[in-house]
N, C-alpha and C positions, 0 to 999 in steps of 0.2 A: 403612665406617661409615655407619650409618642416617642418613637426611635427617630433619630436624626436620620434623614433619607436622603439629604443633599450631597453632591459630589464634594471632595475635599476642596478648600478654599483655593482659589486660583487654578481650579481644574474644571472642567464642563462635560456634560452630556450633550449630545447632538440628537435632535429628533430627525426623523428620516428625510424630511424636506431639506433641512439644513445639511445634513450628511450628503445629500445628493448633490446640493449646490457646491460644496467644498471639494466633493470629487470630480466635479465638471472642471473647476478651476486647476485642480491638481492635473487632471488629463491634459489641459490646454498646455500648462507649463511644461510637462514631460514631452508632448509632441514637438513642441517648438525647440526644447533643448536638443532632443535627438535629431532634429532636422539640421541642427548646427554641429553635427558631429560628436556629441557628448553621449556617453555610455552609462546607465545606472549601476550602481552598487549598493550593497547593504552591510552595515556592521552592527554589532550587537548594541543593545541599549546601555550595557556596562562596560566600563573599562577598569582597568587596575587604578586604585586610588593613587598611587605613587603617579602615575601617567597624569591624571587628572590635575595634580596639584604641582607639576614639575615646571612651573613659571610660563606654560605656553599660552594660558587662556586669560590672563590678566586679571580683572576683578572679578569676572565670572566664576574664577576658582573658588572664591569665597562663598558662592552660592550653590555649590555642587552638593547634591543629595549623596550621603554616603551610605554603604550597606554594611551593617556590622558583621565583624568576623564571627563564623560559627564556632561554637564551643567555648566560649568566654567563661571564665570563672570569676568568682566573687573578688579573687586576689587581682585578676587582669583589670577588672573594673575600678579597683580602689588604687591601683598602682599607675594607672594611665595619667599622664600629665597634661595630654590634650585629647579632644575628640578623634584625631586622625589616628591615634595610637589604637583605636577600638575597630576601625575600619579597615577592610581590604579591596573593596569594590566601590564604585560610585556610577549613578547615573549620568549620562553624558549631558553636559551643559551646552554642547555646540556640536557640529558635524566636522569642524576643522580638525581637530585634536584626533578623533577616530580616523579621519581620511589619513593623516601623518602616519599613524600606526599601521593602517591598512596597507599603505604604499610601501612602507619598510617592511611589512610582512610578504608583500606579493610582488616586489619589484621585478622580479626575473620573468614572471607571467605576464607583465603588461607592456604596452607599447612604449617606446623611447619617449614619446610626448603623450601623456594620458590625460584625456578629458572625461571628467566624472561628473555624474548626477548623484547627489543624495538627496532624497526627499523624505523626511522622518522627524518623529517627535523627539523633542529635548526637553530636559527638566531644570528648573532652575528654583531656588528656594527664595524666590521674589517676596516682597510684600504685595499681595494682590491688590490691583487697582485696575481702572479703566485702561485696557489696551496692554496691560502687564498680566501674563499668567504663569503659573508654575509649570504648566504643561503645554506646549504649543509646537506648531510644526514649523521647520525650516527647509526652504527649498533651496540648494546650494549646487552651483557648478564651481569646478575648480580645473585649472590645467597645470599638470605637473611635468617638468621637463624641459619647458620652453622659456629660455633665459630672455629672450627679447620682447620688445612692445607688442608684438602680435598677441601674446596672450591676453593682455589687458584689452586690445581692440576686441577680439573675439569674446571676451566674457561681457563687455559692455555692450556689443553689438546683439548678442544673443538675449541678453536680458532685455533691451529695448525692444527688440522683435516680440518678446514674450509679453511684454507690458501692452504693446499694441495689439497683439492678438487677443489678449483679454479685453480689449475694448477701453483700456484705462488712457486717457488724454489728460494734457496738462502737465506731465512729469517731465523732469529734467534729471540728468546726472551730473551731480556736483563733485568735481575731482581736484584733487591736491597730490603733493608728494611729499614724503618724510624728509627728503634732502632739502626741499624748499623751505619746508617749517624750521629745520635745523639752521638752514642758512639765514632766514628771517630772525631767528633768535640770536645768532652770532653777529649779525649787522646791528642788531639793537642793544648789544653788550651784555648779553646772558652768557654764564659760564658754562662750558659743555657739561660739567657735572650737574648742572641744574636743569638741563633741557626736559628730562623726563617730568619732574616736578612741575615745570613751567607748563608743559603741554597738558597735564591733567588739568591744570586751572584753565587754560585756553579752552579745553573741550567742554568746558561748562558755559561757553559764552551764550548760547540760545537759553540757558536756564537763568542765568544770574545777570546777564547783560555786561555791556563794556564796564561800567562802574564797579560791579561785583567782581569782575576778572581783576581789574586793576587793583582794587583793594586786598584781593586776596593775595596777588603776587606780592604787594608791600608787605603784608603780614609774614611771608615767607622770607622776607628779606630779599627778594628779587626785584630787577629793575622795572616796576610797574609803571614808573613815570614815562620811561622810554616807549613802552607799549601804548600808553595813554596818548602821547604825541602822535604815534603812528596812527592810532583809531581817527584822529582828526583829519588825515588826508581824505578829501572828498571820494576818491576812487577805491578806498581801501575796502569798505563793506559791500561794495557792488559786486555781484556776480557777474563775472565778464564772459562774453565769448572768447573762444579759443583763438590764439595766435601769440607768437613770441612777444611781439611789443606789448599787447593788452596784459600778459602775464608779468611781464618785466616792471611795468608801470605800477601794478599793484604791489610790487614787493619793494623792500630797500634796496637801494643800490648795492651792487657787489654780489649778489645772489647768484650762485652757479648758474651761468649761462647754458652750459650743457644740459642740465636738468630741467631747465626751462624750454629748450629746444625740444628735449625728448617728450615731455609732457604735452606741449603744444602739438607735436606730430600725431600723438595717441588721439587727442581730441578732435583735431581735424579729420583723421582717418575715420573715426566712429560716425561723425557728422556726414561724411561724404557717403557712408554705408546706409545711413537713415535717410538722406536726402534732404534733412532740414536740420537745423542747429538745436541739438537737444543737450550738449554737453556745454557746461559752465565752469570756470575756475573759482574755487572758493578758497581764498588764502589763509582762512582759518579753520578749514577742515581738518581734524586730528584723527578721528576714529582711535577710540581709546585702548584699542588692543596694542599691548607692547611688542607684538610679535611681527606687526608690518614693518617692511624694509624699504618700501619705495612708493609706488602710485597707490593712492586710496581713493575711494569713491563711494558716494551715497545717492540714493534716489530721493529726490525732493518732490513733494506734490503741495499745491496750495491748499488742500483742504486737510492737510495733517502737518502739526507742528513738530512731529517726530520723523525720522527718515523711515521709508518704506522698504529699505534693504540697504546693503552696503558690503564692501569688501576691500581688497587691495593684495598687494604683492607680499609674501612672507616667506623669503628665500631661506631663512635660517631655521625653520621649524622641522622640516624632515630630517635635516642633519643631526638634530638631537637624538634620533632613533638609530640612524645608519651610520654615524660618524662621519659622514662625508655630505656637503652641502648639495641640496638638489633645488633648482629654481621652481618656484611655485606661486599661483596667484589664485584667487577665488573671489566670487560674488555670490552672495545670499539674499534672496528675495524675502522680505518680511511677509510671509504669507497670511498671517492673521490680520495684519493690517489692510493688506491689499483685499482680501476677500470681502471685508466690510465696506470698501469703496464701490464695489462693482454692483451693477444692476444688470442680470443677465437674463437675456430673452429665454422664456420657456418654450423650447421648440420640441419638446419630447412627449407632450400630452396626447398627440395624435397616435402615438404607438402605445399608449397605455390605457387599459381598459378595464373595467370591472363587470363581473357577472354576479347579480344579485338572484339568488336561486332560493325558490320556495322549498319549505321542509319536506315535502313529499318527493323531491327530486333525488334519484338514486346517485350514489357516488360515481359508479362506472361511467353515468352519462356525464357527470360534471368534469371528470378528468379527460374524457374523450373530447368535450369542447374545449377544455383549457389546452390540451396537447393540440389541437387544430390551430387554435389561434396563435400560440406559441411557434409553430411552423410557419405561420404567415409573419413572423417578426413582431409580433405584438408582446407587451408586457402584461400579465393578466393576474388579477386578484380575485379571488372567490370570497364573497360575502353573503352570509344567509340574510334574506330580506327582512329587516325589522318592521314593527308595526308603525313606527315613526321614521320615515326614510331621510328626513332633511338633515338631521345631524350627521348621519353616515355620509351623505353625498357631500357635504361641505368638508368631512374629514378627507374623503377621496380627493376632491379638488385640491385640497391643501398639499396632498401628497403627490400631486402630479399626474393624476388620472384625468383623461380628457373626456371619455364617453363611458356610458353604462349600458347594460342591457338585462332584460329580465329572462330567467330560466324557469319554465314551468314544467310540469311532469311529462308533458307531451312534447317537448323539445328533443328533437332527434339529431341535429347537426347544427354546424355554423350557419347555414343558410337560413335556419329558422330564427335567428338572433336580429332584434331591432335595436341598434344602438342610436342612444340619444345624447347629444353633447350634455356633459354636466352644466348645471345651472337653466337647463330649460325645463 
């Protein structure tokens, strides 16, 4: 019986060409983030289980992979009342919780306002499906220690510059503020004790539609009728350009004008830096994470029904570790979704060459030729010339090699090599 050789469900292997493509995208992301003053850090793939389940990660905590304690006995297994009794570590499900722990650990060694980059794999026990994986890369930037709107402006500007550098067009950043969401619910007659439950339902708007949201609110005993009436307003579901008047028009009367003005100022500053309107107000943007405390944002693109990234302000999280609140905001690019949208030019094949050598060529000759070409800045692969060369040439082309040369027993130096483009 054949042995199963596929990777675990929801996890993937990457062949060299795809790995190279992914690394190219990551290098662009890193370079733009660094140009905007962010610095890269690295945290462990595992954190203490108690930290991962401290109420900071929202529903993602339910998807955390646990690592079982070492040395468990049969009595330990039988006496456990829940699975978390058996674990003491877990794989990180995002990069924000590890960042909060990192900052609490190293605060004295970091600048007053710390701009971080984290680009790494995270793990979630998702039900695998198209676009959802159990292991995937997140690319995060965060600003810790900046209480004002400059943090959000810098995050959105750097993210927009990254998308542009990758050649992605047609994207927008949809923005809202948790204070405006709460103000909308208050104006519509919701009890403050029900805000979180109501927002969980409203967050499903793109999945179940207006009718589904209203029905679910009614089932919860919440004022769905008031929201249904609000949905009927023509401007409610439009994504509006930024400005105080436009935002106020999309919301019920009486919502905090100070919060409206602050959000409008953020959007206008980002658009000014971009030179074109890319920020839109979305009155029903919720962002499911319960740790957000102010501005929230997502990347929208017409080719995807899901957000290509998102983030917001989370001023209360780091205080859970330090005992004193520290302002913080972050933006995460959905790397796996974005990389599938990009058509990247292959501009590296001219520097990648293959040497097809005959069986009687001596190894010292091969290594001298390879070293000479590498010194010229080439990427070099040695391949023994097969009887049927066509499959090998096709594989080399797929791996990004642009030309080949034959090496004979009498080849003495790189000047003897006659390179021909692949495909000729």
